[in-house]
OpenMM code with the backbone's topology and positions (N, CA, C; nanometers):
from openmm import Vec3, app, unit

residues = "UNK UNK UNK UNK UNK UNK UNK UNK UNK UNK UNK UNK UNK UNK UNK UNK UNK UNK UNK UNK UNK UNK UNK UNK UNK UNK UNK UNK UNK UNK UNK UNK UNK UNK UNK UNK UNK UNK UNK UNK UNK UNK UNK UNK UNK UNK UNK UNK UNK UNK UNK UNK UNK UNK UNK UNK UNK UNK UNK UNK UNK UNK UNK UNK UNK UNK UNK UNK UNK UNK UNK UNK UNK UNK UNK UNK UNK UNK UNK UNK UNK UNK UNK UNK UNK UNK UNK UNK UNK UNK UNK UNK UNK UNK UNK UNK UNK UNK UNK UNK UNK UNK UNK UNK UNK UNK UNK UNK UNK UNK UNK UNK UNK UNK UNK UNK UNK UNK UNK UNK UNK UNK UNK UNK UNK UNK UNK UNK UNK UNK UNK UNK UNK UNK UNK UNK UNK UNK UNK UNK UNK UNK UNK UNK UNK UNK UNK UNK UNK UNK UNK UNK UNK UNK UNK UNK UNK UNK UNK UNK UNK UNK UNK UNK UNK UNK UNK UNK UNK UNK UNK UNK UNK UNK UNK UNK UNK UNK UNK UNK UNK UNK UNK UNK UNK UNK UNK UNK UNK".split()
positions = [
    Vec3(-1.3966, -1.3706, -1.1399),
    Vec3(-1.3151, -1.3814, -1.0208),
    Vec3(-1.3949, -1.4456, -0.9075),
    Vec3(-1.5193, -1.4030, -0.8906),
    Vec3(-1.6009, -1.4491, -0.7785),
    Vec3(-1.7362, -1.4940, -0.8307),
    Vec3(-1.7812, -1.6111, -0.7841),
    Vec3(-1.9175, -1.6528, -0.8146),
    Vec3(-1.9858, -1.6835, -0.6829),
    Vec3(-2.1075, -1.6348, -0.6657),
    Vec3(-2.1797, -1.6540, -0.5405),
    Vec3(-2.1484, -1.5437, -0.4420),
    Vec3(-2.2176, -1.5469, -0.3287),
    Vec3(-2.1972, -1.4420, -0.2278),
    Vec3(-2.0583, -1.4493, -0.1642),
    Vec3(-2.0097, -1.3336, -0.1250),
    Vec3(-1.8787, -1.3246, -0.0617),
    Vec3(-1.8886, -1.3597, 0.0861),
    Vec3(-1.7870, -1.4289, 0.1382),
    Vec3(-1.7830, -1.4533, 0.2820),
    Vec3(-1.7097, -1.3367, 0.3488),
    Vec3(-1.7025, -1.3384, 0.4804),
    Vec3(-1.6412, -1.2264, 0.5542),
    Vec3(-1.4962, -1.2035, 0.5153),
    Vec3(-1.4207, -1.3110, 0.4985),
    Vec3(-1.2784, -1.2967, 0.4635),
    Vec3(-1.2620, -1.2375, 0.3242),
    Vec3(-1.3421, -1.2822, 0.2288),
    Vec3(-1.3362, -1.2274, 0.0927),
    Vec3(-1.3753, -1.0795, 0.0926),
    Vec3(-1.4771, -1.0466, 0.1692),
    Vec3(-1.5217, -0.9075, 0.1789),
    Vec3(-1.4118, -0.8205, 0.2375),
    Vec3(-1.3506, -0.8682, 0.3456),
    Vec3(-1.2417, -0.7930, 0.4087),
    Vec3(-1.1265, -0.7742, 0.3112),
    Vec3(-1.0858, -0.8816, 0.2454),
    Vec3(-0.9718, -0.8750, 0.1541),
    Vec3(-0.9987, -0.7791, 0.0394),
    Vec3(-1.1138, -0.7926, -0.0247),
    Vec3(-1.1458, -0.7043, -0.1376),
    Vec3(-1.1518, -0.5577, -0.0936),
    Vec3(-1.2092, -0.5346, 0.0230),
    Vec3(-1.2225, -0.3973, 0.0731),
    Vec3(-1.0863, -0.3363, 0.1010),
    Vec3(-1.0002, -0.4116, 0.1684),
    Vec3(-0.8663, -0.3602, 0.1986),
    Vec3(-0.7823, -0.3438, 0.0725),
    Vec3(-0.7985, -0.4347, -0.0231),
    Vec3(-0.7282, -0.4190, -0.1506),
    Vec3(-0.7753, -0.2925, -0.2217),
    Vec3(-0.9055, -0.2671, -0.2205),
    Vec3(-0.9585, -0.1470, -0.2858),
    Vec3(-0.9066, -0.0210, -0.2170),
    Vec3(-0.8980, -0.0251, -0.0836),
    Vec3(-0.8425, 0.0894, -0.0102),
    Vec3(-0.6969, 0.1112, -0.0523),
    Vec3(-0.6165, 0.0042, -0.0472),
    Vec3(-0.4750, 0.0154, -0.0833),
    Vec3(-0.4585, 0.0640, -0.2266),
    Vec3(-0.5426, 0.0131, -0.3170),
    Vec3(-0.5348, 0.0536, -0.4570),
    Vec3(-0.5739, 0.1996, -0.4758),
    Vec3(-0.6567, 0.2516, -0.3888),
    Vec3(-0.6941, 0.3926, -0.3969),
    Vec3(-0.5785, 0.4800, -0.3501),
    Vec3(-0.5021, 0.4315, -0.2536),
    Vec3(-0.3871, 0.5074, -0.2037),
    Vec3(-0.2752, 0.5096, -0.3074),
    Vec3(-0.2392, 0.3937, -0.3608),
    Vec3(-0.1400, 0.3849, -0.4689),
    Vec3(-0.1976, 0.2899, -0.5737),
    Vec3(-0.2581, 0.3471, -0.6777),
    Vec3(-0.3262, 0.2653, -0.7780),
    Vec3(-0.2313, 0.1787, -0.8596),
    Vec3(-0.2873, 0.0696, -0.9088),
    Vec3(-0.2140, -0.0207, -0.9967),
    Vec3(-0.3061, -0.0697, -1.1064),
    Vec3(-0.2537, -0.1607, -1.1865),
    Vec3(-0.3355, -0.2143, -1.2943),
    Vec3(-0.4097, -0.3384, -1.2468),
    Vec3(-0.5225, -0.3653, -1.3112),
    Vec3(-0.6042, -0.4810, -1.2765),
    Vec3(-0.5248, -0.6099, -1.2965),
    Vec3(-0.5531, -0.7078, -1.2121),
    Vec3(-0.4894, -0.8379, -1.2246),
    Vec3(-0.5617, -0.9242, -1.3262),
    Vec3(-0.6889, -0.8950, -1.3484),
    Vec3(-0.7729, -0.9662, -1.4446),
    Vec3(-0.8884, -0.8739, -1.4811),
    Vec3(-0.9563, -0.9043, -1.5906),
    Vec3(-1.0674, -0.8191, -1.6345),
    Vec3(-1.1776, -0.8086, -1.5296),
    Vec3(-1.1993, -0.9155, -1.4541),
    Vec3(-1.3077, -0.9145, -1.3543),
    Vec3(-1.2588, -0.8783, -1.2143),
    Vec3(-1.1447, -0.8124, -1.2059),
    Vec3(-1.0894, -0.7674, -1.0775),
    Vec3(-1.1622, -0.6405, -1.0364),
    Vec3(-1.2444, -0.6486, -0.9324),
    Vec3(-1.3220, -0.5332, -0.8885),
    Vec3(-1.2481, -0.4503, -0.7840),
    Vec3(-1.1596, -0.5135, -0.7069),
    Vec3(-1.0895, -0.4416, -0.6006),
    Vec3(-0.9901, -0.3414, -0.6575),
    Vec3(-0.9232, -0.3789, -0.7644),
    Vec3(-0.8255, -0.2914, -0.8283),
    Vec3(-0.8980, -0.2141, -0.9382),
    Vec3(-0.8987, -0.0828, -0.9267),
    Vec3(-0.9733, 0.0004, -1.0216),
    Vec3(-0.9082, 0.0044, -1.1595),
    Vec3(-0.7770, -0.0172, -1.1648),
    Vec3(-0.7083, -0.0185, -1.2933),
    Vec3(-0.6851, 0.1185, -1.3532),
    Vec3(-0.6652, 0.2177, -1.2680),
    Vec3(-0.6464, 0.3540, -1.3187),
    Vec3(-0.4998, 0.3884, -1.3422),
    Vec3(-0.4105, 0.2943, -1.3198),
    Vec3(-0.2686, 0.3204, -1.3367),
    Vec3(-0.2028, 0.1988, -1.4011),
    Vec3(-0.0937, 0.2215, -1.4700),
    Vec3(-0.0170, 0.1115, -1.5277),
    Vec3(0.0803, 0.0587, -1.4239),
    Vec3(0.1132, -0.0673, -1.4343),
    Vec3(0.2078, -0.1285, -1.3426),
    Vec3(0.1446, -0.1600, -1.2085),
    Vec3(0.2246, -0.2142, -1.1214),
    Vec3(0.1749, -0.2533, -0.9901),
    Vec3(0.1653, -0.1369, -0.8941),
    Vec3(0.0610, -0.1376, -0.8135),
    Vec3(0.0419, -0.0367, -0.7103),
    Vec3(0.0652, -0.0966, -0.5727),
    Vec3(-0.0041, -0.0455, -0.4732),
    Vec3(0.0146, -0.0895, -0.3350),
    Vec3(-0.0210, -0.2364, -0.3156),
    Vec3(-0.1230, -0.2845, -0.3845),
    Vec3(-0.1621, -0.4249, -0.3684),
    Vec3(-0.0521, -0.5162, -0.4218),
    Vec3(-0.0036, -0.4876, -0.5418),
    Vec3(0.1053, -0.5682, -0.5990),
    Vec3(0.2327, -0.5571, -0.5155),
    Vec3(0.2487, -0.4450, -0.4466),
    Vec3(0.3673, -0.4237, -0.3630),
    Vec3(0.3581, -0.4968, -0.2289),
    Vec3(0.2415, -0.5544, -0.1983),
    Vec3(0.2295, -0.6330, -0.0755),
    Vec3(0.1612, -0.5618, 0.0396),
    Vec3(0.0739, -0.4665, 0.0112),
    Vec3(0.0075, -0.3928, 0.1191),
    Vec3(-0.0661, -0.4864, 0.2153),
    Vec3(-0.1372, -0.5852, 0.1619),
    Vec3(-0.2114, -0.6740, 0.2523),
    Vec3(-0.1186, -0.7621, 0.3345),
    Vec3(-0.0074, -0.8041, 0.2756),
    Vec3(0.0899, -0.8829, 0.3509),
    Vec3(0.1448, -0.8000, 0.4669),
    Vec3(0.1753, -0.6735, 0.4396),
    Vec3(0.2264, -0.5861, 0.5448),
    Vec3(0.1201, -0.5635, 0.6525),
    Vec3(-0.0032, -0.5374, 0.6125),
    Vec3(-0.1101, -0.5138, 0.7099),
    Vec3(-0.1339, -0.6359, 0.7985),
    Vec3(-0.1177, -0.7551, 0.7432),
    Vec3(-0.1402, -0.8779, 0.8201),
    Vec3(-0.0170, -0.9233, 0.8984),
    Vec3(0.0963, -0.8586, 0.8766),
    Vec3(0.2185, -0.8944, 0.9492),
    Vec3(0.2014, -0.8547, 1.0957),
    Vec3(0.2231, -0.9478, 1.1894),
    Vec3(0.2072, -0.9140, 1.3310),
    Vec3(0.2921, -0.7945, 1.3753),
    Vec3(0.4065, -0.7738, 1.3103),
    Vec3(0.4933, -0.6626, 1.3482),
    Vec3(0.4274, -0.5273, 1.3206),
    Vec3(0.3345, -0.5224, 1.2252),
    Vec3(0.2670, -0.3961, 1.1940),
    Vec3(0.1716, -0.3554, 1.3058),
    Vec3(0.1180, -0.4530, 1.3778),
    Vec3(0.0312, -0.4228, 1.4916),
    Vec3(-0.1103, -0.3820, 1.4567),
    Vec3(-0.1530, -0.4018, 1.3327),
    Vec3(-0.2884, -0.3617, 1.2943),
    Vec3(-0.3776, -0.4782, 1.2507),
    Vec3(-0.3214, -0.5975, 1.2411),
    Vec3(-0.3954, -0.7115, 1.1869),
    Vec3(-0.5264, -0.7381, 1.2606),
    Vec3(-0.5260, -0.7276, 1.3921),
    Vec3(-0.6463, -0.7547, 1.4710),
    Vec3(-0.7597, -0.6594, 1.4345),
    Vec3(-0.7282, -0.5370, 1.3994),
    Vec3(-0.8303, -0.4376, 1.3684),
    Vec3(-0.8787, -0.4368, 1.2248),
    Vec3(-0.8151, -0.5149, 1.1367),
    Vec3(-0.8503, -0.5092, 0.9950),
    Vec3(-0.9956, -0.5474, 0.9654),
    Vec3(-1.0511, -0.6511, 1.0282),
    Vec3(-1.1927, -0.6814, 0.9996),
    Vec3(-1.2842, -0.5644, 1.0336),
    Vec3(-1.2557, -0.4961, 1.1424),
    Vec3(-1.3390, -0.3832, 1.1854),
    Vec3(-1.3218, -0.2633, 1.0931),
    Vec3(-1.1991, -0.2414, 1.0464),
    Vec3(-1.1756, -0.1323, 0.9516),
    Vec3(-1.2497, -0.1578, 0.8204),
    Vec3(-1.2487, -0.2825, 0.7742),
    Vec3(-1.3203, -0.3163, 0.6506),
    Vec3(-1.4703, -0.2950, 0.6677),
    Vec3(-1.5250, -0.3378, 0.7803),
    Vec3(-1.6680, -0.3175, 0.8074),
    Vec3(-1.6998, -0.1682, 0.8115),
    Vec3(-1.6179, -0.0923, 0.8828),
    Vec3(-1.6412, 0.0523, 0.8936),
    Vec3(-1.6295, 0.1195, 0.7576),
    Vec3(-1.5299, 0.0811, 0.6776),
    Vec3(-1.5107, 0.1423, 0.5462),
    Vec3(-1.6313, 0.1149, 0.4565),
    Vec3(-1.6815, -0.0076, 0.4614),
    Vec3(-1.8001, -0.0391, 0.3813),
    Vec3(-1.9226, 0.0358, 0.4313),
    Vec3(-1.9329, 0.0556, 0.5609),
    Vec3(-2.0416, 0.1363, 0.6158),
    Vec3(-2.0346, 0.2801, 0.5689),
    Vec3(-1.9143, 0.3363, 0.5720),
    Vec3(-1.8949, 0.4735, 0.5235),
    Vec3(-1.9258, 0.4821, 0.3736),
    Vec3(-1.8870, 0.3790, 0.2983),
    Vec3(-1.9125, 0.3787, 0.1543),
    Vec3(-2.0618, 0.3742, 0.1250),
    Vec3(-2.1351, 0.2963, 0.2011),
    Vec3(-2.2814, 0.2874, 0.1836),
    Vec3(-2.3457, 0.4234, 0.2121),
    Vec3(-2.3034, 0.4862, 0.3214),
    Vec3(-2.3559, 0.6187, 0.3557),
    Vec3(-2.3204, 0.7201, 0.2473),
    Vec3(-2.1959, 0.7183, 0.2027),
    Vec3(-2.1489, 0.8080, 0.0966),
    Vec3(-2.2362, 0.7908, -0.0275),
    Vec3(-2.2580, 0.6655, -0.0680),
    Vec3(-2.3386, 0.6382, -0.1874),
    Vec3(-2.4831, 0.6833, -0.1687),
    Vec3(-2.5403, 0.6536, -0.0532),
    Vec3(-2.6789, 0.6936, -0.0258),
    Vec3(-2.6950, 0.8454, -0.0316),
    Vec3(-2.6011, 0.9180, 0.0280),
    Vec3(-2.6081, 1.0643, 0.0301),
    Vec3(-2.5971, 1.1252, -0.1091),
    Vec3(-2.5366, 1.0529, -0.2017),
    Vec3(-2.5151, 1.1053, -0.3368),
    Vec3(-2.6061, 1.0395, -0.4399),
    Vec3(-2.6941, 0.9516, -0.3943),
    Vec3(-2.7857, 0.8835, -0.4853),
    Vec3(-2.7168, 0.7858, -0.5783),
    Vec3(-2.6046, 0.7304, -0.5355),
    Vec3(-2.5307, 0.6330, -0.6174),
    Vec3(-2.5868, 0.4940, -0.5933),
    Vec3(-2.6042, 0.4190, -0.6998),
    Vec3(-2.6503, 0.2817, -0.6876),
    Vec3(-2.5282, 0.1902, -0.6929),
    Vec3(-2.5136, 0.1070, -0.5910),
    Vec3(-2.3976, 0.0185, -0.5812),
    Vec3(-2.4338, -0.1236, -0.6221),
    Vec3(-2.3380, -0.1946, -0.6772),
    Vec3(-2.3536, -0.3360, -0.7093),
    Vec3(-2.3585, -0.4125, -0.5772),
    Vec3(-2.4731, -0.4695, -0.5452),
    Vec3(-2.4924, -0.5383, -0.4182),
    Vec3(-2.4146, -0.6671, -0.4034),
    Vec3(-2.3553, -0.7156, -0.5106),
    Vec3(-2.2755, -0.8378, -0.4997),
    Vec3(-2.1330, -0.8091, -0.4536),
    Vec3(-2.0992, -0.6795, -0.4437),
    Vec3(-1.9650, -0.6381, -0.4025),
    Vec3(-1.9706, -0.5648, -0.2696),
    Vec3(-1.8600, -0.5648, -0.1939),
    Vec3(-1.8538, -0.4777, -0.0766),
    Vec3(-1.8768, -0.3330, -0.1211),
    Vec3(-1.9420, -0.2546, -0.0403),
    Vec3(-1.9813, -0.1188, -0.0793),
    Vec3(-1.8634, -0.0342, -0.1259),
    Vec3(-1.7512, -0.0393, -0.0539),
    Vec3(-1.6362, 0.0419, -0.0945),
    Vec3(-1.5830, -0.0033, -0.2298),
    Vec3(-1.5807, -0.1332, -0.2536),
    Vec3(-1.5322, -0.1889, -0.3801),
    Vec3(-1.6245, -0.1474, -0.4943),
    Vec3(-1.7539, -0.1363, -0.4660),
    Vec3(-1.8524, -0.1018, -0.5687),
    Vec3(-1.8440, 0.0447, -0.6117),
    Vec3(-1.7787, 0.1286, -0.5331),
    Vec3(-1.7621, 0.2686, -0.5712),
    Vec3(-1.6634, 0.2814, -0.6874),
    Vec3(-1.6806, 0.3859, -0.7672),
    Vec3(-1.5821, 0.4159, -0.8712),
    Vec3(-1.4531, 0.4608, -0.8024),
    Vec3(-1.3446, 0.4616, -0.8786),
    Vec3(-1.2182, 0.5058, -0.8204),
    Vec3(-1.2294, 0.6486, -0.7672),
    Vec3(-1.2903, 0.7372, -0.8440),
    Vec3(-1.2996, 0.8771, -0.7993),
    Vec3(-1.3834, 0.8892, -0.6725),
    Vec3(-1.4867, 0.8083, -0.6591),
    Vec3(-1.5660, 0.8113, -0.5360),
    Vec3(-1.4895, 0.7488, -0.4193),
    Vec3(-1.4118, 0.6456, -0.4461),
    Vec3(-1.3261, 0.5882, -0.3405),
    Vec3(-1.2295, 0.6947, -0.2887),
    Vec3(-1.1665, 0.7644, -0.3824),
    Vec3(-1.0688, 0.8680, -0.3442),
    Vec3(-1.1375, 0.9807, -0.2668),
    Vec3(-1.2549, 1.0205, -0.3104),
    Vec3(-1.3273, 1.1275, -0.2412),
    Vec3(-1.3652, 1.0841, -0.0993),
    Vec3(-1.4071, 0.9597, -0.0831),
    Vec3(-1.4421, 0.9104, 0.0503),
    Vec3(-1.3192, 0.9050, 0.1404),
    Vec3(-1.2074, 0.8576, 0.0892),
    Vec3(-1.0848, 0.8544, 0.1700),
    Vec3(-1.0426, 0.9957, 0.2078),
    Vec3(-1.0614, 1.0900, 0.1178),
    Vec3(-1.0295, 1.2294, 0.1496),
    Vec3(-1.1154, 1.2775, 0.2670),
    Vec3(-1.2416, 1.2392, 0.2690),
    Vec3(-1.3307, 1.2757, 0.3796),
    Vec3(-1.2835, 1.2105, 0.5094),
    Vec3(-1.2515, 1.0816, 0.5026),
    Vec3(-1.2139, 1.0064, 0.6231),
    Vec3(-1.0807, 1.0507, 0.6818),
    Vec3(-0.9936, 1.1059, 0.5985),
    Vec3(-0.8610, 1.1470, 0.6468),
    Vec3(-0.8503, 1.2987, 0.6678),
    Vec3(-0.9606, 1.3665, 0.6549),
    Vec3(-0.9596, 1.5124, 0.6703),
    Vec3(-0.9424, 1.5521, 0.8167),
    Vec3(-0.8757, 1.6652, 0.8405),
    Vec3(-0.8652, 1.7149, 0.9781),
    Vec3(-1.0050, 1.7273, 1.0398),
    Vec3(-1.0167, 1.6824, 1.1612),
    Vec3(-1.1429, 1.6915, 1.2323),
    Vec3(-1.2310, 1.5690, 1.2208),
    Vec3(-1.2034, 1.4788, 1.1245),
    Vec3(-1.2850, 1.3574, 1.1173),
    Vec3(-1.2533, 1.2719, 1.2392),
    Vec3(-1.3544, 1.2226, 1.3105),
    Vec3(-1.3293, 1.1496, 1.4349),
    Vec3(-1.2501, 1.0195, 1.4187),
    Vec3(-1.2470, 0.9631, 1.2990),
    Vec3(-1.1736, 0.8380, 1.2748),
    Vec3(-1.0458, 0.8607, 1.1943),
    Vec3(-1.0091, 0.9849, 1.1772),
    Vec3(-0.8962, 1.0216, 1.0912),
    Vec3(-0.7705, 0.9395, 1.1216),
    Vec3(-0.7346, 0.9274, 1.2470),
    Vec3(-0.6085, 0.8607, 1.2817),
    Vec3(-0.6023, 0.7176, 1.2289),
    Vec3(-0.7120, 0.6451, 1.2393),
    Vec3(-0.7145, 0.5072, 1.1912),
    Vec3(-0.6993, 0.4971, 1.0410),
    Vec3(-0.7665, 0.5864, 0.9683),
    Vec3(-0.7592, 0.5817, 0.8221),
    Vec3(-0.6235, 0.6301, 0.7718),
    Vec3(-0.5674, 0.7290, 0.8386),
    Vec3(-0.4332, 0.7756, 0.8005),
    Vec3(-0.3317, 0.6642, 0.8255),
    Vec3(-0.3441, 0.5953, 0.9363),
    Vec3(-0.2531, 0.4842, 0.9671),
    Vec3(-0.2626, 0.3763, 0.8591),
    Vec3(-0.3833, 0.3419, 0.8212),
    Vec3(-0.4018, 0.2415, 0.7165),
    Vec3(-0.3379, 0.2879, 0.5856),
    Vec3(-0.3567, 0.4146, 0.5519),
    Vec3(-0.2965, 0.4691, 0.4297),
    Vec3(-0.1437, 0.4676, 0.4380),
    Vec3(-0.0890, 0.4983, 0.5550),
    Vec3(0.0571, 0.4982, 0.5705),
    Vec3(0.1151, 0.3590, 0.5475),
    Vec3(0.0476, 0.2565, 0.5974),
    Vec3(0.0962, 0.1202, 0.5740),
    Vec3(0.0913, 0.0851, 0.4250),
    Vec3(-0.0116, 0.1321, 0.3554),
    Vec3(-0.0199, 0.1078, 0.2113),
    Vec3(0.0958, 0.1765, 0.1395),
    Vec3(0.1262, 0.2990, 0.1801),
    Vec3(0.2407, 0.3702, 0.1222),
    Vec3(0.3710, 0.2981, 0.1534),
    Vec3(0.3870, 0.2547, 0.2776),
    Vec3(0.5110, 0.1853, 0.3160),
    Vec3(0.5330, 0.0610, 0.2312),
    Vec3(0.4269, -0.0145, 0.2060),
    Vec3(0.4433, -0.1372, 0.1284),
    Vec3(0.5030, -0.1069, -0.0083),
    Vec3(0.4634, 0.0045, -0.0660),
    Vec3(0.5108, 0.0434, -0.1983),
    Vec3(0.6489, 0.1090, -0.1917),
    Vec3(0.6674, 0.1972, -0.0941),
    Vec3(0.7904, 0.2766, -0.0869),
    Vec3(0.9126, 0.1996, -0.0401),
    Vec3(0.8957, 0.1105, 0.0576),
    Vec3(1.0139, 0.0467, 0.1158),
    Vec3(1.0019, -0.1040, 0.1363),
    Vec3(0.8869, -0.1637, 0.1074),
    Vec3(0.8674, -0.3087, 0.1217),
    Vec3(0.9175, -0.3613, 0.2565),
    Vec3(0.8703, -0.3053, 0.3690),
    Vec3(0.9239, -0.3468, 0.4991),
    Vec3(0.8894, -0.4897, 0.5384),
    Vec3(0.7979, -0.5509, 0.4686),
    Vec3(0.7554, -0.6875, 0.4985),
    Vec3(0.8433, -0.7916, 0.4284),
    Vec3(0.9433, -0.7453, 0.3532),
    Vec3(1.0300, -0.8361, 0.2783),
    Vec3(1.1760, -0.7933, 0.2932),
    Vec3(1.2652, -0.8876, 0.2760),
    Vec3(1.4063, -0.8532, 0.2640),
    Vec3(1.4207, -0.7800, 0.1307),
    Vec3(1.4992, -0.6755, 0.1275),
    Vec3(1.5103, -0.5929, 0.0078),
    Vec3(1.5562, -0.6736, -0.1134),
    Vec3(1.6498, -0.7639, -0.0943),
    Vec3(1.6963, -0.8466, -0.2064),
    Vec3(1.5822, -0.9312, -0.2604),
    Vec3(1.5009, -0.9880, -0.1700),
    Vec3(1.3856, -1.0669, -0.2133),
    Vec3(1.2845, -0.9805, -0.2877),
    Vec3(1.2668, -0.8575, -0.2415),
    Vec3(1.1734, -0.7661, -0.3083),
    Vec3(1.2194, -0.7395, -0.4515),
    Vec3(1.3477, -0.7157, -0.4707),
    Vec3(1.3983, -0.6937, -0.6058),
    Vec3(1.3849, -0.8193, -0.6897),
    Vec3(1.4180, -0.9349, -0.6317),
    Vec3(1.4071, -1.0615, -0.7051),
    Vec3(1.2637, -1.0866, -0.7506),
    Vec3(1.1661, -1.0408, -0.6708),
    Vec3(1.0247, -1.0589, -0.7037),
    Vec3(0.9720, -0.9485, -0.7953),
    Vec3(1.0558, -0.8507, -0.8283),
    Vec3(1.0126, -0.7409, -0.9143),
    Vec3(0.9210, -0.6425, -0.8437),
    Vec3(0.9508, -0.6130, -0.7181),
    Vec3(0.8676, -0.5229, -0.6378),
    Vec3(0.8423, -0.3925, -0.7137),
    Vec3(0.7151, -0.3593, -0.7395),
    Vec3(0.6857, -0.2436, -0.8245),
    Vec3(0.7270, -0.1087, -0.7657),
    Vec3(0.7169, -0.0922, -0.6357),
    Vec3(0.7507, 0.0359, -0.5755),
    Vec3(0.8997, 0.0645, -0.5805),
    Vec3(0.9792, -0.0325, -0.5384),
    Vec3(1.1240, -0.0119, -0.5384),
    Vec3(1.1752, 0.0128, -0.6798),
    Vec3(1.1208, -0.0607, -0.7764),
    Vec3(1.1640, -0.0423, -0.9147),
    Vec3(1.1189, 0.0930, -0.9688),
    Vec3(0.9963, 0.1340, -0.9388),
    Vec3(0.9445, 0.2617, -0.9892),
    Vec3(1.0233, 0.3798, -0.9343),
    Vec3(1.0684, 0.3683, -0.8106),
    Vec3(1.1407, 0.4792, -0.7481),
    Vec3(1.2890, 0.4776, -0.7795),
    Vec3(1.3371, 0.3727, -0.8469),
    Vec3(1.4784, 0.3649, -0.8796),
    Vec3(1.5654, 0.3363, -0.7586),
    Vec3(1.5074, 0.2662, -0.6617),
    Vec3(1.5799, 0.2308, -0.5395),
    Vec3(1.7038, 0.1506, -0.5761),
    Vec3(1.8157, 0.1809, -0.5140),
    Vec3(1.9416, 0.1119, -0.5440),
    Vec3(1.9331, -0.0347, -0.5049),
    Vec3(1.9844, -0.1189, -0.5896),
    Vec3(1.9851, -0.2629, -0.5610),
    Vec3(2.1021, -0.2977, -0.4683),
    Vec3(2.0793, -0.3960, -0.3815),
    Vec3(2.1909, -0.4428, -0.2990),
    Vec3(2.2860, -0.5269, -0.3838),
    Vec3(2.4027, -0.5573, -0.3289),
    Vec3(2.4962, -0.6456, -0.3958),
    Vec3(2.4419, -0.7875, -0.4012),
    Vec3(2.5142, -0.8769, -0.4664),
    Vec3(2.4712, -1.0162, -0.4783),
    Vec3(2.4493, -1.0822, -0.3427),
    Vec3(2.5217, -1.0356, -0.2405),
    Vec3(2.5089, -1.0930, -0.1072),
    Vec3(2.3955, -1.0287, -0.0268),
    Vec3(2.3215, -0.9366, -0.0897),
    Vec3(2.2102, -0.8718, -0.0220),
    Vec3(2.2503, -0.7501, 0.0596),
    Vec3(2.3779, -0.7156, 0.0609),
    Vec3(2.4253, -0.6013, 0.1389),
    Vec3(2.4477, -0.4800, 0.0483),
    Vec3(2.4328, -0.3638, 0.1078),
    Vec3(2.4536, -0.2395, 0.0347),
    Vec3(2.5949, -0.1892, 0.0589),
    Vec3(2.6594, -0.1572, -0.0492),
    Vec3(2.7895, -0.0916, -0.0438),
    Vec3(2.7838, 0.0168, -0.1506),
    Vec3(2.8447, 0.1283, -0.1262),
    Vec3(2.8375, 0.2380, -0.2206),
    Vec3(2.9783, 0.2738, -0.2660),
    Vec3(3.0284, 0.2035, -0.3693),
    Vec3(3.1640, 0.2304, -0.4162),
    Vec3(3.1762, 0.3700, -0.4784),
    Vec3(3.0649, 0.4234, -0.5246),
    Vec3(3.0639, 0.5594, -0.5774),
    Vec3(2.9792, 0.6436, -0.4837),
    Vec3(2.9999, 0.7702, -0.4833),
    Vec3(2.9241, 0.8589, -0.3957),
    Vec3(2.7788, 0.8607, -0.4400),
    Vec3(2.6879, 0.8567, -0.3421),
    Vec3(2.5463, 0.8473, -0.3754),
    Vec3(2.4945, 0.9701, -0.4496),
    Vec3(2.5546, 1.0848, -0.4300),
    Vec3(2.5132, 1.2050, -0.5019),
    Vec3(2.5977, 1.2271, -0.6273),
    Vec3(2.6878, 1.1354, -0.6545),
    Vec3(2.7735, 1.1476, -0.7710),
    Vec3(2.8943, 1.2365, -0.7491),
    Vec3(2.9042, 1.2953, -0.6294),
    Vec3(3.0203, 1.3775, -0.5961),
    Vec3(3.0587, 1.3513, -0.4508),
    Vec3(3.1821, 1.3733, -0.4205),
    Vec3(3.2274, 1.3616, -0.2829),
    Vec3(3.1810, 1.4866, -0.2081),
    Vec3(3.1026, 1.4690, -0.1015),
    Vec3(3.0480, 1.5822, -0.0274),
    Vec3(3.1454, 1.6355, 0.0766),
    Vec3(3.2337, 1.5495, 0.1264),
    Vec3(3.3316, 1.5928, 0.2269),
    Vec3(3.4515, 1.4991, 0.2189),
    Vec3(3.5646, 1.5497, 0.2588),
    Vec3(3.6849, 1.4662, 0.2623),
    Vec3(3.6727, 1.3672, 0.3775),
    Vec3(3.7220, 1.2471, 0.3569),
    Vec3(3.7212, 1.1427, 0.4587),
    Vec3(3.8194, 1.1815, 0.5697),
    Vec3(3.7763, 1.1690, 0.6938),
    Vec3(3.8630, 1.1996, 0.8084),
    Vec3(3.9802, 1.1020, 0.8067),
    Vec3(4.1005, 1.1478, 0.8337),
    Vec3(4.2185, 1.0606, 0.8259),
    Vec3(4.2156, 0.9454, 0.9271),
    Vec3(4.1380, 0.9562, 1.0340),
    Vec3(4.1318, 0.8493, 1.1338),
    Vec3(4.0156, 0.7525, 1.1103),
    Vec3(3.9512, 0.7598, 0.9957),
    Vec3(3.8391, 0.6701, 0.9654),
    Vec3(3.8933, 0.5317, 0.9316),
    Vec3(3.8387, 0.4292, 0.9977),
    Vec3(3.8845, 0.2924, 0.9706),
    Vec3(3.8107, 0.2363, 0.8487),
    Vec3(3.8408, 0.1095, 0.8149),
    Vec3(3.7845, 0.0492, 0.6937),
    Vec3(3.6330, 0.0286, 0.7023),
    Vec3(3.5741, 0.0356, 0.8216),
    Vec3(3.4293, 0.0197, 0.8411),
    Vec3(3.3566, 0.1525, 0.8440),
    Vec3(3.4275, 0.2625, 0.8289),
    Vec3(3.3656, 0.3931, 0.8249),
    Vec3(3.3559, 0.4619, 0.9598),
    Vec3(3.4133, 0.4042, 1.0635),
    Vec3(3.4095, 0.4652, 1.1961),
    Vec3(3.5439, 0.5306, 1.2269),
    Vec3(3.5368, 0.6289, 1.3168),
    Vec3(3.6619, 0.6899, 1.3597),
    Vec3(3.7328, 0.5941, 1.4553),
    Vec3(3.8618, 0.5752, 1.4300),
    Vec3(3.9411, 0.4817, 1.5141),
    Vec3(3.9739, 0.5419, 1.6481),
] * unit.nanometer
topology = app.Topology()
chain = topology.addChain("A")
for resn in residues:
    res = topology.addResidue(resn, chain)
    for name in ("N", "CA", "C"):
        topology.addAtom(name, app.Element.getBySymbol(name[0]), res)
């Protein structure tokens, strides 16, 4: 995947991918994929577009991503040093950790009382959002692209026009009788 030293952008990308993959794991994209640990079948947060969501200006976190990657790698180096772990120096420190060590470090960073907890929890929430609801894409486009999160959760597909209509009750039963003054759009007249 990579030959030669990593530049800042590659380091940031690999680190954020490894973080996202730790939150919702997926399968490796290639045998030499170091960012994705490959502890799960199918696509995880990275395949679901976590980095696209994080870089979307609407998310409001893009400016801080380089600093989060630097901090995460710093924490990973400290974590490894404290445990006597030897890391592959050709990889960002967080990426060089095993999946279980990545998860343990994230647990530390998101624990109550950790001074940086809010930032790491926010980053994890965006990774979850990318998988759970694909907010960075139109839902129809997400389905057309085979979005792994929406498919795994059995999210209902929109109609051919991209709109949702529920001709059958979502719970499979009618929960209440329709008010007699309800118009064709579902509002009371």
